[in-house]
N, C-alpha and C positions, 0 to 999 in steps of 0.2 A: 707815297707819291714817288714817281719815277723821275726820269731825266727831265731837267728843266729847259732843255733846248727849245721845245715847241711852245710851251706856255709860260715859262717863268715859274719860279717857286712862289706859291701863294699861301702855304701853311704858315701860320704864325708860330714863331718860336719864342715870342715874348714870355718871359718868366720861366722858360724851360731851364732846367739845371744842367750845367755843363759837367759831364762826368769825366770825359777825356778830351784832350786837345793834342793832336800829334801831327807835327809838321815834318815832312820828308823833303829836305832841300834838294837832294839829288834828283828826285822825281817831280819837284815843284808841286807837291800835293799836300793838302791839309785835310785831315779827317777829324771831325768833331762828333762825339757821341753825347746826346742829351737825353734827358728823361723828364717826365712830369706826371704827377698823379692825376688820375681821371676818376670817373665814377667808381664807387665801391673801393676806393683806395688802391686800385690797381695802377700799374705803371704803363705809360706809353713811351717807347724809346724810339729815337730817330738817329740816323747816321747821316751827317752832312759831309759830303766830299767835294772839295774845291780843288780842281786840277788844272794844270797848264798855267800856273801862277806866273805872271810876268815879273813883278818886282817883289822879291822875296824878303827884303829888309824889314818891312813892317811886320810880317808874319814871324820872322826870326826873333824880333824884339818881343812880340807877344809870347812866343814859346819860351823865351828866356825868363820873362816875368812870371809865367805860369810855373815853370820849373822851380824858381825860387820860392814861390808860395807853397808848392807841394813839399819841398825839402824842409822848409821852416815849420810847416804844420805836421810833418811826418805822416803824410797820407798819400794815397794813390789817386783819389778822386778829387777833382777841383772843387765842385760844389757851388760855384758862383752861378748866378742866373744871367740869362741873356736879356739885355734891355732892348736891343734893337737888332733885327736881322732883315735884310732884303737882298734879293738877287735880281738884277734887272738886265735884260738883254740890251745890248748897245747896237743901234742900227749902223753906226760907223765907229770904227776903232782904229787908232793910229797903228797899233801893233798886230792887227788881225785877230785880237781876242774878242770873244763874243759877249762876255758878261762883266758886270761890276757888282761886287758883293760888299755891302756895308754891314759890319758886325760890331756891336758894342756889348761887351761882357762886363758886368758890375766889377768895380775896383780895377779895371784895366783900361788902357788907352783904346779909343776906337780903332778898328782895323778896316781899311778900304783895300780891296783886292781886285785887280783886273785879271780875269782868268778865261780859259778856253771852255771850261765846263764846270757846272755846278749841279750836283744832284742831292736830293734829300729823299731818304727812304725810311719807312717804318721797319724797325728791326726788333729782334727779341732781346730780352734783358741779359742774355749771356755775354753781350759785348760790354757790359758795365764793369768798371773797376770796383765800383761800390755795389755790394750785394744787399738788396733790401731785406 
């Protein structure tokens, strides 16, 4: 699936495994790579990019919590599942941003992000930190 500006993102990421969660505060950009098993035990991988993030504090807290989990577990792939994800276009926005993203990842506090752009695309497994 491509850019969500026209239609909004409608692919369900419920129970997709979060492989990586990378926030770049200088660019106000969050990149999340997820995967899930499909037929014949093959993997389907998605890259979620949220850019033009208005309030970075919530995302920075989530990144810090994820970094602690990765260090404690001595691994590079998070492995937590997405409980809820939605990206909705906002008809009116105080800050001129077009979307609100709600993201809940197991074992972490929910994240609500107002952003300029939200894209979800099917990608190859080469982006995974975890190699199946």
